[in-house]
Phi, psi and omega in degrees: 000127182242102183243131179240126181266113183272336180208133177224171181248217180303150176288152181300327177299322180292319178299318178299319177298322178295317181297323181292324179294313180301318181298318178297316178297318184290317177304314184293320183290318179292322175302318179298315179295320178298321185278324191238004173056229182305322181303313183291318181299315182296317177299316180292321179294322177294320180292310185271328184243000183050044186219120180209077180286173177300319175221133177288334181284130183280138173278164180304321179295324180289325176293317176299319179294324179293319183290332175295339179279350182272134184289163179299317178298316182295322179296317176299319179294319177296318181291324177296314177302314180295325178298319179294314183292321178297315180306307185292320178299319180293324177293324175297318183297320177297338181278350182263120187245143163283149178225152172209125186215146177271103185278329173223163177305121178085356180250115184246127176238153179194174172219149174241144177255108187250135178293147170300144190274339175207138185227138171254124182254127178255126178244109185293147179204036178284261178294323179231130174287109184272079178305321184295337179295336176291319178296320186289328184260299182300308183299315183293323174299316182297317176298321178292344179098013180298121183290330179233117182239114175257135182233132180238139176217141180298153174282155168267180181297335181265005181108213179299136180287117186306312187289324180293315178303314178301315180295316178301312183295313180294329180287341176113021175295133175276328180226131180237128182235138174267085188211134186233174172062207181303320182299329181289303182293328175295316178297317180294323180278316183276323184089147176224185181295336184246358182225109179292134184297151179260171177265343185209141177249135175219160177120154181278175177176178181285188185295328181290318178294318181295321179290323175300318177296320180300318183285331183275349180299130183111312171294316173228166173277161173229162177290305181187178175269089184256094183260204182309140187299147176233144173225142178229133171256131168250106192224155173229193186293354181287349176237171188246172189290322180304313181297317182296314182294322179294322181286329177289312182289328178301338176253333177297335180288355178303317182191179183283351183230041180258109183294138176224118188232141176240126173246126181215162176251013180242111179297320180300315180293323181297310181296319180291327175293319174301319179289324180292326175299316181297320179296314184291326179298338177284342183238353184285124178302331179263026184299333180302312180284311183301321180297315180297316182294316179298320181293317184268336187229005176276146180213144171233125183235131182255127178242167182276327189210169175296322178302317179292323175296316179299312183301314182292320179296318176296322180291323184278336171048062181280162182296296177257129177235113181259121185249117176229088188218182177275005183213051184301318181293331175298319176293322178301319181288329188251347177287134185244335189224106180192172172274297177215147176259142176234112193252125177093157185291341177285340184261152175207165186296327179298329175307311184285325178302317193245323198214335195290337174131332175283162185275142186262357177273110192227160184286141176237179178051043175070013178290346173300350176287338183226002177208154168267194183271180177297136175203175186305325180298335181295333182270004179250142175250128181264112183250128177271159174214158182223148169212141179248126191252354182226156177299319181299318181292319181298318180292316183295307181296320180299320178301311180295316178299323180294310183295318180293330176289318177298321179304323181269355179085017182260089181297315179299322178295318180302319184289334173296324174284316186300317186297329179282323178295318180296321185280318187259344178251358177055043180249144180266098182249120179302146182299132176078008179251149179288152175287142181258000000 
């Protein structure tokens, strides 16, 4: 394998140091919320957002007031996006089936798919108000049948962000809070005097929110480890530098720590793209953010072949993977580790981020090796059940269960089986001995 790195960002050791700082801040903050509840949440909100209302939970009148500030076109756009996302989530839900089957005469096994009973959705709204995140989390949870959906979003300088509040409400949130950062996810998971804890946390966020979810996992469920957005281009000479540079910077503008990587087998395209990035950064209104992110987290990697590009992409397991080559379907067939694929030059990551219908909450930091993104199935728990309907089946399964328990040394386990063999199979089995 011959891989040449034409442009790289921060060294891994520096990134590890950054992660350790974030981890320490999150640990301290969550401990404070655990100890002091609402008092800590109010103090943190005042410190970081200069916002400390009488109640963080919005009243119906406040929600209505926020929605009145949304223009007719914005309302149509929000509803159109939610229609696409709801439609795909409903189709996914239909593919998930309860089952019940008689596996042996008299032995019935099955499973039921039950919704999580309460979910906390985090909707980022710092530098950019992520209106679409409300569709992806709140709406998808609602389609899954979650009975209680609490949604938190940071306040803007003018208070609740109208479009985000509108999207949350239309998507089906039962409780809406103007609360951001670690204090929001911490309050939802731990619970305070004014916010009942939830069973599961979902939604994207910055490195502090992602780390808070990681530390809270186990206490509550989470969708996945969704940290700062990542984008990867897998491209060959079939596309041009302007398209590549636009797609890289279109995601790099998310934040100061948003990785954007291009893998190509064309040295000419790589060099031209680097020049095109420099050109666009001079005219991009969000260049302050995109430039910092590109400097520290941008990468351009040159490979010899498509096989090499595929192998490297699978190893890196980026969140968004945009494929623009002469063999896009080949990558669809062979890619194994990623968040979501965007195939062909007509497609782009913003489609998935905002409107096309798939979910934009996706695995980052190589988590695509073991999990997919948020979808309606994440809000469902698959619970199995068993029932034995005949004496013969009780005796048959009991005999096997008895012997296998004795094999492992579990006498009490064996007796659970033996007593049923004695009662339903009318056999005289000595206590603590395997059924024969």
